[in-house]
C-alpha positions, 0 to 999 in steps of 0.5 A: 590418836586416842592418847592425844585426844585424851591428853587435850581433853584433860588439859582443857577440862581437868582429870577424867573420872575413870568411868569416862576414860574407860568409856572412851578407851573401850567404846570410842567409835574411832579408836575404842578397843571394842568399837573400832578394833577387830573381833576380840573374843576368839582364839586369834584374839585377846580372850575366850569366853564360855561360848567359845569354849563349848557350844553346849553353853548356848545349847544349855541356855536354850533349855532355860529359854524354852522354859521361860517361854512356857512360863510366860506363854511366849510363842515366838519367844523373844531372844536378845543377846547383848554383846554377842561377839561372834555369835558363838552363844547365840547360834547354838542356842537358836539351833537348840530351841524347841520354841519359835524365836524372834532373835536380836543381837546388840553389839557395839563392835562393827567387826562383831556385827559383821561376823554375827550377821553372817553366822546367825542370819536368823537374828537381827543385829542392832548397835544399841539397845534402843533399836530393840522393840520393847516390851519384850516377852522372852530372855535377854542374855549378857555373857561378860558384858558387865565387867566392861561397863565403865566404873569409877574408882573409889580409894578408902582414906580414913573413914571416907573415900577419895576418887582416883581419876586420870590426869596428865603430867608432862605429856603422860597419862597419870593417876591423880587422886581427887575428892570423891563425888557423893554418888561414888562414895555412897555406892562404895559405902553400901556395896564395897564391904571391908576395905583397907586404908588405900584400898580400891573399889571399882564403883559400878554405878553404870552397871546397875543402871544397865541391868535396871534398864534390861529389866525394864525392857521386859514385859515378861521373861528373864535377864541372864547376866554371866560374869566373873565377880563376887559380893563385896565381902567376897572381894575383900581379899582383892580390895588392897590393889582393886580388881581393875586390870587389862587383857591382851593376847589371852594374858594380863596386859599393861597398866590401863593408862599406858596403851589406851584403846589397845587393851581390854579394860575389865574388873570383877563385877559386884554381883550383890550390887548388880542383883540389888539394882535388878531388884530395885527395878522390880525383878525377882533375883537369884545369884548362882554360880555358873556351874550350878546354873548349867547343871540345873539346866542339863549340862551334867546329863549331857557330859554324862552322855558324852562320856558314855559315847566316848566309851562306846567309840573306844570299844568300837575302836573308832579313834577319830570320832572318839577324839571328837567326842572327848573334845566336846566333853572336856570343852563342856567340863571346862564350863563347870570347872570350880576354879575357873568358868564354873565359879563365874556368877549368874544373875537371873532376874525374872519378871 
């Protein structure tokens, strides 16, 4: 089991940096939550993301992809979804595109690869980014991926930083505090904003390398990253305890050390640091709320049309069709909710 392997490694090598622990519990080929488990992003799973809430999420992004294809003169346009889950985003996106497309899915989860291969037969399925031909002329989309990228944990101590790692005490996984590595302290100092004594910062070095790599794959086009998060200043009220948490069965789960491999481990994304890494890689970067992005690309108009259809069906006393239209409208409105999905952030990195 993963717990025993973790204990053995810690006994041999000493406390694990948290990013290494997180990498193993989420992506270990044998026991990792994503790599080895069932499909996670569905109603019977542990969480739902925007594409499962409404297919209009993917349909709206299709308008952005068509506009990018026209901007860069790509026909066909390349479309890559990183962390595609069941294909609930990519399928409506491809079905709605006006431009011919060559599509790829990148998924570490074997269960998700099987699901998306059947659901989106137009797309080629890969287990890692290196399998996608580059340079790409088109759009790379990643929805709720950055929050699951391994991160270190820094703790404010006086005017400097310590680091929280995973150790072992009496056959149990335990938190231990060590001196901070220079690169961890430097990231926290640059991006974290105000942090009280003992406050925790999720140091997202790997997320920065990841988005820089995505930008580097592009010959021309854009990277779209959707996720929950804020700037360091915007996360100041969360710093006393940090934003690290787990999910299971659509609810907050236990401490991440208690049941390794059986829960989602996630955190709020520092979107300023993510945007900074994309900009340093040569992209033009914009960060906007999800609601603003989707409204810009026509979702508000689509909701208004659905509302009109719902009223027309009410006049016609077509009860079943009216219920369907209402369900489609409410799902789309959920994507814009200012205290929910609409408050997610979108990092748009264009080259």
